[in-house]
LOLO-453092 format. One record per residue (C-alpha): x, z, y; chain; residue in three letters. Coordinates in steps of 0.05 Angstrom, whole numbers. Layout:
{xx=X	zz=Z	yy=Y	cadena=A	residuo=ALA}
...
***
This chain:
{xx=-534	zz=-1195	yy=-26	cadena=A	residuo=MET}
{xx=-576	zz=-1246	yy=-2	cadena=A	residuo=GLY}
{xx=-642	zz=-1211	yy=2	cadena=A	residuo=LYS}
{xx=-667	zz=-1169	yy=61	cadena=A	residuo=LYS}
{xx=-670	zz=-1095	yy=61	cadena=A	residuo=SER}
{xx=-714	zz=-1051	yy=101	cadena=A	residuo=LYS}
{xx=-714	zz=-978	yy=119	cadena=A	residuo=TYR}
{xx=-765	zz=-942	yy=158	cadena=A	residuo=LYS}
{xx=-756	zz=-875	yy=198	cadena=A	residuo=THR}
{xx=-808	zz=-820	yy=192	cadena=A	residuo=SER}
{xx=-868	zz=-822	yy=239	cadena=A	residuo=VAL}
{xx=-862	zz=-777	yy=300	cadena=A	residuo=LYS}
{xx=-934	zz=-754	yy=316	cadena=A	residuo=LYS}
{xx=-960	zz=-733	yy=385	cadena=A	residuo=LYS}
{xx=-899	zz=-749	yy=427	cadena=A	residuo=THR}
{xx=-882	zz=-803	yy=478	cadena=A	residuo=LEU}
{xx=-808	zz=-788	yy=473	cadena=A	residuo=ASN}
{xx=-794	zz=-786	yy=398	cadena=A	residuo=PRO}
{xx=-721	zz=-770	yy=375	cadena=A	residuo=GLU}
{xx=-704	zz=-797	yy=306	cadena=A	residuo=PHE}
{xx=-631	zz=-777	yy=289	cadena=A	residuo=ASN}
{xx=-641	zz=-811	yy=225	cadena=A	residuo=GLU}
{xx=-583	zz=-853	yy=190	cadena=A	residuo=GLU}
{xx=-588	zz=-908	yy=143	cadena=A	residuo=PHE}
{xx=-531	zz=-935	yy=100	cadena=A	residuo=ILE}
{xx=-526	zz=-1006	yy=76	cadena=A	residuo=TYR}
{xx=-477	zz=-1024	yy=25	cadena=A	residuo=GLU}
{xx=-445	zz=-1091	yy=43	cadena=A	residuo=VAL}
{xx=-378	zz=-1117	yy=22	cadena=A	residuo=PRO}
{xx=-334	zz=-1119	yy=82	cadena=A	residuo=HIS}
{xx=-316	zz=-1192	yy=73	cadena=A	residuo=ASP}
{xx=-392	zz=-1209	yy=75	cadena=A	residuo=GLN}
{xx=-410	zz=-1166	yy=137	cadena=A	residuo=LEU}
{xx=-391	zz=-1214	yy=189	cadena=A	residuo=ALA}
{xx=-442	zz=-1264	yy=163	cadena=A	residuo=LYS}
{xx=-500	zz=-1210	yy=165	cadena=A	residuo=LYS}
{xx=-547	zz=-1190	yy=221	cadena=A	residuo=THR}
{xx=-575	zz=-1124	yy=233	cadena=A	residuo=LEU}
{xx=-646	zz=-1126	yy=262	cadena=A	residuo=GLU}
{xx=-675	zz=-1063	yy=285	cadena=A	residuo=ILE}
{xx=-750	zz=-1061	yy=313	cadena=A	residuo=SER}
{xx=-790	zz=-1003	yy=340	cadena=A	residuo=VAL}
{xx=-863	zz=-996	yy=331	cadena=A	residuo=TRP}
{xx=-917	zz=-952	yy=359	cadena=A	residuo=ASP}
{xx=-958	zz=-928	yy=297	cadena=A	residuo=TYR}
{xx=-1031	zz=-925	yy=310	cadena=A	residuo=ASP}
{xx=-1077	zz=-891	yy=257	cadena=A	residuo=LEU}
{xx=-1134	zz=-941	yy=238	cadena=A	residuo=GLY}
{xx=-1110	zz=-992	yy=290	cadena=A	residuo=MET}
{xx=-1053	zz=-1045	yy=288	cadena=A	residuo=SER}
{xx=-985	zz=-1021	yy=304	cadena=A	residuo=ASN}
{xx=-955	zz=-1040	yy=374	cadena=A	residuo=ASP}
{xx=-884	zz=-1073	yy=376	cadena=A	residuo=PHE}
{xx=-844	zz=-1036	yy=428	cadena=A	residuo=ILE}
{xx=-780	zz=-1073	yy=425	cadena=A	residuo=GLY}
{xx=-719	zz=-1089	yy=382	cadena=A	residuo=GLY}
{xx=-646	zz=-1101	yy=380	cadena=A	residuo=VAL}
{xx=-605	zz=-1150	yy=337	cadena=A	residuo=GLU}
{xx=-531	zz=-1139	yy=323	cadena=A	residuo=LEU}
{xx=-489	zz=-1194	yy=289	cadena=A	residuo=GLY}
{xx=-446	zz=-1255	yy=306	cadena=A	residuo=ILE}
{xx=-502	zz=-1285	yy=344	cadena=A	residuo=ASN}
{xx=-511	zz=-1227	yy=390	cadena=A	residuo=ALA}
{xx=-490	zz=-1225	yy=463	cadena=A	residuo=LYS}
{xx=-455	zz=-1177	yy=509	cadena=A	residuo=GLY}
{xx=-452	zz=-1103	yy=488	cadena=A	residuo=GLU}
{xx=-492	zz=-1118	yy=422	cadena=A	residuo=ARG}
{xx=-437	zz=-1169	yy=402	cadena=A	residuo=LEU}
{xx=-383	zz=-1121	yy=423	cadena=A	residuo=LYS}
{xx=-413	zz=-1068	yy=382	cadena=A	residuo=HIS}
{xx=-415	zz=-1114	yy=321	cadena=A	residuo=TRP}
{xx=-340	zz=-1131	yy=331	cadena=A	residuo=PHE}
{xx=-327	zz=-1056	yy=334	cadena=A	residuo=GLU}
{xx=-362	zz=-1046	yy=267	cadena=A	residuo=CYS}
{xx=-322	zz=-1100	yy=234	cadena=A	residuo=LEU}
{xx=-256	zz=-1077	yy=265	cadena=A	residuo=LYS}
{xx=-265	zz=-1005	yy=246	cadena=A	residuo=TYR}
{xx=-281	zz=-1012	yy=172	cadena=A	residuo=LYS}
{xx=-315	zz=-949	yy=144	cadena=A	residuo=GLY}
{xx=-321	zz=-915	yy=212	cadena=A	residuo=LYS}
{xx=-383	zz=-897	yy=247	cadena=A	residuo=LYS}
{xx=-388	zz=-938	yy=313	cadena=A	residuo=VAL}
{xx=-444	zz=-914	yy=357	cadena=A	residuo=GLU}
{xx=-474	zz=-948	yy=419	cadena=A	residuo=TYR}
{xx=-537	zz=-941	yy=458	cadena=A	residuo=TRP}
{xx=-577	zz=-1006	yy=466	cadena=A	residuo=HIS}
{xx=-635	zz=-1028	yy=510	cadena=A	residuo=THR}
{xx=-693	zz=-1052	yy=468	cadena=A	residuo=LEU}
{xx=-714	zz=-1122	yy=483	cadena=A	residuo=THR}
{xx=-774	zz=-1168	yy=462	cadena=A	residuo=GLN}
{xx=-725	zz=-1206	yy=415	cadena=A	residuo=GLN}
{xx=-755	zz=-1206	yy=348	cadena=A	residuo=GLY}
{xx=-828	zz=-1194	yy=369	cadena=A	residuo=ALA}
{xx=-879	zz=-1220	yy=324	cadena=A	residuo=PRO}
{xx=-910	zz=-1282	yy=346	cadena=A	residuo=SER}
{xx=-982	zz=-1282	yy=369	cadena=A	residuo=SER}
{xx=-1005	zz=-1344	yy=332	cadena=A	residuo=ASP}
***
């Protein structure tokens, strides 16, 4: 599984406080999971204009602090749902070349 996979939530219209409560499942063999990175990005959708990057979170072996702890919990508890709240950062923001 070397290729990237991408999922998108539904668009939440006319709200400044969207709640998604959506779940995505990636089928990755447990022995390969430690080598993977999960990148989550949040965007503001604008009809007829370019979308605005709000922030993102990366989980994986190169993460730090709570994000790294979350990743280790996912590896430790195979097949279990491990939920954490993470603050969005500008990490993963598109470059403005």
